[in-house]
N, C-alpha and C positions, 0 to 999 in steps of 0.2 A: 504494500500500500504506500502511496505517495503522501507525504505530509508536508504542508507548507507552513512555516513558522513566521509570525510577524505581528503586526498591529493592524487592527481592522480598518482604521481610517487613513492609513498611509497610501498615497497615490501609487507608489510603485507596487505595493501589495495588490491594489485593485487591478492594475494592469496584468500582473502575473496570474491572479486568480481568473481574470477574464480570459487570458490566453489558455489556461488549463481547461476552463469550461468550454471554450470555443473549439478546442481540439479533442473534446471528449475524454479528457484524462481524469479519472476518478481520483479524488484526493480528499484529505482531511485538513481542515484549517485549525491551527493551534495559535490562539491569540495570547501573546505574552502578557498583556495587561489583564486579561480575564483569568488565564490559567497559570500564569507564571512560567518560569523556566528553571530547571535544576542545574546544579554544578556539573553533573555527569554529562549532560548534553553539551554544555559550553566547553568542557574539557575535551570531549570527543571531536567537536567541530574545530576547536583550536588546534588539536593534534593533526587533524586532516587538512585544514585549510590555512592554519596559522592565525594566531590571535590578532595579528595586524590586519588581516583581511576581514575578520569578524567584527572588529571594533569600528563603529561608525563615527569617524572623526569629523565628518562634514555636517552633522546635524546640530541643531540648537542645543540639544541636551549636552553634547560634548563641550560646546563653546561655553556653556554655563558652569562647567566644573571649575573648581578653584585651581589656581596654578599648582598647588601642592598635589592635588588629585591627578593633574595632567603630567606632573614631573616624574621622571624615572619609571616610565611604564614598563611593565614586564608581563609575562603571560599570567601569573597569579594575580597581579594587581588589576589587569584588564578584566579578568574573569570576575573578580570581586566587584568591580564597578558595574559590569554588565548584569550581575546577579541583583545588585542594589537598584539599578536603573535599566530595565530591559530595553528602553528606547535607545540605548547605546549599541545595541546589536544591529549590524547591517541587515537590511531586509531586501527581499525575503531570504530565508534559509529553506532550501528544498531538500528533503531527504527522500531518496528513491532507492530501488534495488541497485542502481548504478552509482550510488554514492551521495555526496553532499554537494550542492551548488549554492553559492552565496551571491545574492544580487539577481537582477532580472534583465535579460536581453533575449528578445524573441528568438534570435538565431541560435543561442545556446540551448534554449528549451527545445527548439525544433531538432537540433542534433541529438540531444539527450533522449528524446522520446522516439526517435526514428530507428533506434537500435533494435 
């Protein structure tokens, strides 16, 4: 089963979910804000894709962090920040039998589901 992780009102999430629906891809949506996210997921995703890829530094949530919170980022510190504020996780994260995909680009999804 394909699971897409993110936040309901995120524009990128809406595009990704619309793409999946439009291509008949059955999936489950996991909303970080409603359901939370656990350390095990963040550790697995970080090990697979790198915490640097997973941490959304472009969003307002990251910009609002204190300088101390942004300083000396490491895998463990990034995971702790993402656990405390799931909006810091880049969206969407897509888990499939083919692995983990972070972010949304229609061409990546097309390649992933054409296998």
